[in-house]
C-alpha positions in Angstrom: 85.1 126.0 119.0 82.1 124.0 120.0 82.9 120.4 119.5 79.7 119.1 121.0 78.8 115.7 119.5 75.5 115.3 117.7 73.3 112.5 119.0 74.1 109.0 117.8 70.7 108.8 116.2 71.5 111.9 114.2 75.1 111.0 113.4 74.2 107.7 111.8 72.0 109.6 109.2 74.8 112.1 108.2 77.4 112.2 105.5 79.6 115.2 104.8 79.2 116.9 101.4 80.4 114.9 98.5 80.3 111.5 100.3 78.0 108.6 99.6 77.6 105.3 101.5 75.4 102.3 101.6 75.3 98.6 102.4 73.6 95.4 101.3 73.3 91.8 102.4 75.1 89.5 99.9 74.9 86.3 102.0 78.3 86.1 103.8 76.3 86.3 107.1 73.1 84.6 108.0 71.5 88.0 108.9 72.2 91.7 108.5 73.9 93.5 105.7 77.5 92.4 105.1 78.9 94.5 102.2 79.3 98.3 102.7 80.8 101.0 100.6 81.9 104.7 100.8 82.4 106.9 97.7 83.7 110.4 97.5 82.7 112.3 94.3 86.2 113.9 94.2 89.6 112.6 95.3 90.0 112.8 99.1 93.2 113.1 101.1 93.4 109.9 103.2 95.3 108.6 106.2 95.3 105.2 107.7 96.6 103.3 110.7 96.8 99.5 110.7 97.1 96.6 113.1 100.5 95.6 114.4 99.6 92.0 114.6 102.3 89.8 113.0 99.7 88.1 110.9 98.0 91.1 109.1 94.9 90.1 107.0 95.0 90.3 103.3 93.3 93.7 103.1 95.8 95.2 105.5 98.7 93.9 103.4 97.0 95.3 100.3 96.5 98.7 101.9 100.0 98.9 103.1 101.1 98.3 99.5 98.7 100.7 97.8 98.0 103.5 100.3 100.7 103.2 102.9 100.0 105.6 105.8 98.5 108.3 103.6 97.5 109.1 100.1 94.4 109.8 98.0 91.2 107.8 97.9 87.9 107.8 96.1 86.2 104.9 97.7 86.1 102.2 100.4 84.7 98.7 100.1 84.1 96.6 103.3 82.8 93.1 103.9 81.9 91.6 107.2 81.4 88.0 108.3 84.8 86.9 106.8 88.1 88.4 107.8 90.1 87.2 104.7 92.9 86.6 107.2 95.5 83.8 107.1 94.3 82.9 103.7 97.7 83.1 101.9 98.2 84.5 98.4 94.7 83.5 97.4 93.4 85.9 100.0 95.6 88.7 98.8 94.5 88.1 95.2 90.8 88.2 96.4 91.5 91.5 98.1 93.0 92.9 94.9 90.0 91.6 93.0 87.6 93.4 95.4 89.7 96.6 95.0 89.7 96.4 91.2 86.0 95.6 90.9 84.9 98.5 93.1 87.3 100.9 91.4 85.8 100.0 88.1 82.3 100.4 89.4 83.0 104.0 90.7 85.3 105.0 87.8 88.5 105.3 89.9 92.0 103.7 89.7 92.4 100.7 91.9 94.9 102.4 94.1 92.2 105.0 95.0 90.1 102.3 96.7 90.5 101.0 100.2 89.6 97.5 101.1 88.6 96.2 104.5 87.3 92.8 105.9 86.2 91.6 109.3 84.8 88.3 110.6 86.0 84.7 110.8 89.7 84.0 110.3 91.0 81.4 107.9 88.1 81.1 105.5 88.3 82.0 101.8 86.1 84.9 100.7 82.9 83.9 98.8 84.0 86.1 95.9 81.0 85.3 93.7 78.7 86.9 96.3 81.0 89.9 96.9 81.5 90.6 93.2 77.7 90.4 92.7 77.2 92.8 95.5 79.8 95.3 94.1 78.1 95.1 90.7 74.8 96.0 92.3 76.1 99.2 94.0 73.8 101.9 92.6 75.3 104.4 90.2 75.1 107.2 90.9 75.8 106.1 94.5 73.2 106.5 97.3 73.3 108.2 100.6 72.4 105.6 103.2 75.0 105.8 106.0 72.8 103.7 108.4 73.1 100.8 105.9 76.8 101.2 105.8 77.1 101.3 109.6 75.2 98.0 109.8 77.1 96.3 107.0 80.4 96.5 108.8 79.2 94.9 112.0 80.1 91.4 113.3 79.2 90.5 116.9 78.3 94.1 117.6 74.9 94.6 119.1 74.4 98.1 117.7 75.8 100.5 115.0 78.4 103.0 116.1 78.4 106.5 114.7 79.5 110.0 115.9 79.5 113.4 114.3 80.6 117.0 115.0 79.8 120.2 113.1 82.4 122.9 113.0 83.6 125.9 111.1 87.3 125.7 110.0 89.3 127.1 107.1 86.5 129.5 106.4 83.9 126.8 105.7 81.2 125.0 107.6 81.9 121.3 107.7 81.2 118.0 109.2 83.4 115.3 110.8 81.5 112.0 110.8 82.7 108.6 111.9 81.5 105.0 111.8 83.1 102.0 113.6 82.6 98.4 114.4 84.2 96.4 117.2 83.0 94.2 120.0 85.5 91.4 120.5 89.2 90.8 119.7 89.8 94.3 120.9 93.2 95.4 122.3 95.0 97.4 119.6 98.6 98.4 119.0 97.4 101.1 116.6 93.7 101.6 116.5 91.1 99.0 117.0 88.5 97.2 114.9 87.4 99.1 111.8 86.9 102.9 111.9 86.1 105.2 109.1 86.1 109.0 109.6 84.9 111.4 106.9 85.1 115.2 106.5 84.2 117.6 103.8 86.7 120.2 105.1 89.9 120.7 103.1 92.8 119.3 105.1 96.4 119.2 103.9 97.6 115.6 103.6 100.6 115.6 105.9 98.7 117.4 108.7 95.8 115.0 108.3 98.1 112.0 108.7 99.9 113.5 111.7 96.7 114.6 113.4 95.0 111.3 112.9 97.9 109.3 114.3 97.9 111.4 117.4 94.1 111.1 117.8 94.3 107.3 117.3 96.9 107.1 120.0 94.7 108.9 122.5 91.4 107.1 121.7 91.3 103.9 119.7 94.7 102.8 121.1 93.3 103.0 124.7 90.4 100.6 124.3 90.5 97.0 125.4 87.7 94.4 125.6 89.8 91.2 125.8 93.5 92.1 125.2 93.5 90.4 121.8 94.7 92.5 118.9 92.9 91.7 115.7 94.5 90.7 112.4 92.3 93.2 110.6 92.3 96.5 112.6 92.2 99.6 110.5 91.3 103.2 111.1 90.9 105.4 108.1 90.1 109.1 107.6 89.1 110.9 104.4 89.0 114.6 103.7 87.5 115.7 100.4 87.4 119.5 100.7 83.8 119.7 99.3 82.8 122.2 102.0 85.1 124.7 100.3 87.4 127.0 102.2 91.1 126.9 102.5 93.2 123.9 103.3 93.9 123.4 107.0 97.6 122.9 107.7 99.5 122.2 110.8 100.1 126.0 111.3 96.7 127.1 110.3 94.8 129.0 113.1 92.0 126.4 112.8 94.2 123.4 113.1 93.5 123.0 116.9 89.8 123.1 116.2 90.0 120.4 113.5 92.2 118.2 115.8 89.6 118.6 118.6 86.7 117.6 116.3 88.7 114.6 115.1 89.4 113.7 118.7 85.8 114.1 119.8 84.4 111.8 117.1 87.1 109.2 117.7 86.7 109.3 121.5 82.9 108.8 121.1 83.5 105.8 118.8 86.1 104.3 121.1 83.7 104.5 124.1 81.0 102.8 122.1 83.3 100.0 121.1 84.1 99.4 124.8 80.5 99.8 125.8 79.5 97.2 123.2 82.2 94.6 124.2 81.1 91.1 123.7 78.7 90.1 126.6 79.3 93.4 128.3 76.8 95.1 130.6 79.0 98.1 131.7 81.4 100.5 130.2 84.5 101.0 132.4 86.4 104.3 132.1 89.8 104.5 134.0 91.5 107.9 134.3 95.0 108.2 135.8 96.3 111.7 136.7 99.5 112.9 138.3 101.8 110.3 136.6 105.4 111.2 135.7 104.3 111.4 132.0 101.4 110.5 129.6 103.0 107.2 128.7 103.1 106.1 132.3 99.5 107.2 132.9 98.4 105.2 129.8 100.2 102.0 131.0 98.6 102.3 134.4 95.1 103.0 133.0 95.4 100.1 130.6 96.6 97.7 133.3 93.5 98.4 135.4 91.0 98.3 132.5 92.4 95.0 131.2 92.5 93.2 134.6 90.1 90.2 134.5 89.8 90.6 138.3 88.8 94.2 138.0 86.4 93.5 135.1 84.7 90.7 137.0 84.4 92.8 140.2 82.7 95.5 138.1 80.3 93.0 136.7 79.5 91.8 140.2 79.3 95.4 141.5 81.8 94.5 144.1 84.0 97.5 145.3 87.0 95.2 145.6 89.6 98.0 145.5 92.5 95.7 146.2 92.2 94.4 142.6 92.6 97.9 141.2 95.7 98.6 143.3 97.2 95.2 142.5 96.6 95.9 138.7 98.5 99.2 139.1 101.3 97.4 140.8 101.7 94.7 138.1 101.7 97.3 135.2 105.5 97.6 135.1 105.1 101.4 135.0 107.3 103.5 137.3 105.4 105.3 140.0 105.4 106.1 143.7 103.1 103.5 145.4 102.8 105.6 148.6 101.3 108.5 146.6 98.3 106.7 145.1 94.6 107.5 145.7 91.9 105.4 144.1 88.2 106.4 143.7 85.3 104.4 142.4 83.0 107.1 141.1 83.2 109.8 143.8 84.0 107.3 146.6 87.6 107.2 147.8 88.5 103.6 148.5 92.3 103.7 148.9 94.6 106.5 150.0 97.8 107.1 152.0 99.0 103.5 151.3 96.0 102.0 153.2 92.3 101.3 152.8 90.1 104.4 153.1 87.1 104.6 155.3 84.2 104.5 153.0 80.5 103.6 152.9 80.2 100.2 151.2 76.6 101.0 150.0 77.8 104.2 148.3 80.7 102.3 146.6 78.3 99.6 145.4 76.0 102.3 144.0 78.9 103.7 142.0 79.2 100.3 140.4 75.5 99.9 139.8 75.0 101.9 136.6 75.9 101.0 133.0 79.0 103.3 133.2 81.7 102.8 135.9 84.4 105.5 136.5 87.6 104.6 138.2 90.0 107.4 139.1 93.6 107.0 140.1 95.6 110.0 141.3 99.4 109.9 141.7 101.9 112.5 143.0 104.6 112.0 140.4 103.9 114.7 137.8 101.4 116.0 135.2 100.9 112.9 133.1 97.3 112.0 132.4 95.5 109.3 130.4 92.1 107.7 130.1 91.4 104.1 128.9 88.1 102.4 128.2 87.0 98.8 128.6 84.1 96.7 129.8 83.1 94.2 132.4 83.7 90.5 131.9 80.6 88.3 131.9 79.4 84.8 131.2 78.1 86.3 127.9 81.7 86.9 126.6 82.6 83.2 127.2 79.4 82.0 125.5 79.8 84.3 122.4 83.4 83.2 121.8 82.8 79.5 122.6 80.2 79.4 119.9 81.6 82.0 117.5 81.9 79.7 114.5 78.7 77.7 115.2 
């Protein structure tokens, strides 16, 4: 199957059959839209993964109660600019009020509506503004995915969308995803907010299992600043409006659907890392030859999260010792003598000693807006890729002045 991604400019204009989306500004933020919604005209199988932060925000608590890890949804309502986190029972009541109000607006039961919030922690929601925005959602709903993509942003500098066309289950369908995330990114599940939609028919248990596996290999391997948010949620909806037969775990098209879900999620994960607060470069770290995938993941994350590696990348300094030291501190089991490190195509460390390399070539490998670091071990077949970004003065400034 061809899982080639459509361009981001095209993806942000697309919605699968039977889905509607939009967004407006209700005044939570000084600028930009700040209330977004998704509606499916038929019930959609849904699966979700949530933050593992010990202080989950009110919408996360609500979704664990009403949706759990999977279920059926008709709509999603999202506000940005206010996380509705650490707001006690009042915050939970406000999340329920959002859920009921949007459910009534689209003619669905409350448990068929997902609620998400993102923004400043510890501030009560301006419910008058949110409820006025929900009451103004056009009925029948509109198709303005670009407005939805903008409405979910906080410190992001750009919208994030990805899409793949595929034929599966005897039908031509779309998998489209939207995400937000720029800071407070280091998940134990997914990261930020992500919403994936497909008009293919997908059996609920397979959808949930496939999505969890994809989240593990994509959103779970992104880090901007090692801080897991209180509000992280990744959600996928499949409404079957493209027709065809339901894709199950043993359906011949199951691998094709998994690959499409992975391609969209991977593209969104990379864009989150690329748009890290204050970032100028995307860092992609790939580890091969580890004893297993979990070990490769631990090593890749140790490198991509190292402040010393991140600042060296920002300064375009091929200081390979920081990469090797990050591997060593990871806690993962590996044979240190069997490590090779490359920056781009330039081998900088091998055979337990510095490699002879051209400093100019190594600096050139760090000069672009994407930096690839490759680590090869001799311990097995384990492989993993992680994504992050450089650490700049801009990150400090954004977070020092976040509430002002």
